[in-house]
C-alpha positions as CSV (number, residue, x, y, z in Angstrom):
1,X,0.0,0.0,0.0
2,X,2.8,2.4,0.9
3,X,4.7,1.6,-2.3
4,X,1.7,2.2,-4.5
5,X,1.2,5.6,-2.9
6,X,4.9,6.5,-3.5
7,X,4.6,5.5,-7.1
8,X,1.5,7.7,-7.6
9,X,3.3,10.6,-6.0
10,X,6.4,10.2,-8.1
11,X,4.3,9.8,-11.2
12,X,2.4,13.0,-10.5
13,X,5.6,14.9,-9.8
14,X,7.2,13.8,-13.0
15,X,4.1,14.6,-15.0
16,X,3.9,18.1,-13.5
17,X,7.6,18.7,-14.3
18,X,7.2,17.5,-17.9
19,X,4.2,19.8,-18.4
20,X,6.1,22.8,-16.9
21,X,9.0,22.0,-19.1
22,X,6.7,22.1,-22.2
23,X,5.3,25.3,-21.0
24,X,8.7,26.9,-20.6
25,X,9.8,25.7,-24.1
26,X,6.7,27.0,-25.7
27,X,7.3,30.1,-27.8
28,X,3.6,31.1,-27.6
29,X,3.6,31.8,-23.8
30,X,0.7,29.5,-23.0
31,X,-0.5,29.1,-19.5
32,X,0.0,25.9,-17.6
33,X,-3.7,25.0,-17.7
34,X,-3.8,25.5,-21.5
35,X,-0.8,23.2,-22.0
36,X,-2.5,20.5,-19.8
37,X,-5.8,20.9,-21.8
38,X,-3.9,20.6,-25.1
39,X,-2.1,17.5,-24.0
40,X,-5.3,15.9,-22.7
41,X,-7.0,16.5,-26.0
42,X,-4.0,15.3,-28.1
43,X,-3.6,12.0,-26.2
44,X,-6.8,10.6,-27.6
45,X,-6.3,11.7,-31.2
46,X,-5.5,8.9,-33.7
47,X,-2.5,9.6,-35.8
48,X,-1.5,7.4,-38.7
49,X,2.2,6.6,-38.3
50,X,2.7,5.6,-41.9
51,X,1.8,9.0,-43.4
């Protein structure tokens, strides 16, 4: 039980750091909530890898 909680905390911290990194690298100056919304939307979009 403790190990599962630690894994969830570390996963959340890594995800937040990655999103903040994307926000900093963005040339548009998007807010953190906008970056998260964009990622959430794009995760479920089908993309053909062969095109």
